[in-house]
C-alpha positions, 0 to 999 in steps of 0.5 A: 606956152605949149609948142607946136610940133614941127613936120619932121619930129611929128612924122618921125613920132607917128611912123615910129608909134606907128610902127611899134602899134603895128608891130606887136598888136599885130603879134596879140592879134596873131595868137589870139584869133590863130591868124596861121591857121585860119589862113592857111583853109582855103576859102580862105588861101586865094584871099590873105597870103600865109603866113612862110610868104616873105611879102607878110614878114616884110610888111612891118617893113612898110610901117614907118613910110605909113606912120610918117604917113599919118604924121602929115595927116595930123600936121595941118590939125597940129592946133586942134590935136595938140594946143590943147589939153588931152586934143591928141584923145581926139584921134 
C-alpha cells in the first residue's frame, strides 16, 4: 500500500530539500562561474547585489519558505507524483 504524504509532511520535506539544494548548488555555481568577479563588473553591479551584501547572505534563510510553497504546489498533485513508481521524476 502506497501511503500519500500529508500536507505538513510534504511542505516540511520540500522546505528541507529545497534549502539544502539551493545552498549547495549556489556554492558550486558561485565557485565554478566566479560570480563574485562577475557581479562586481560595472555593467552588472547595478543589477546584482555584491557578495558582501547582508541580504545576499541572508538569502538562504528565506529558502525554507520557498520550499514550503513548493510543497503546497505539489500537494494537489500528490496522487500523480507520489502515487506511482518514479512519479516524482515528472517534477
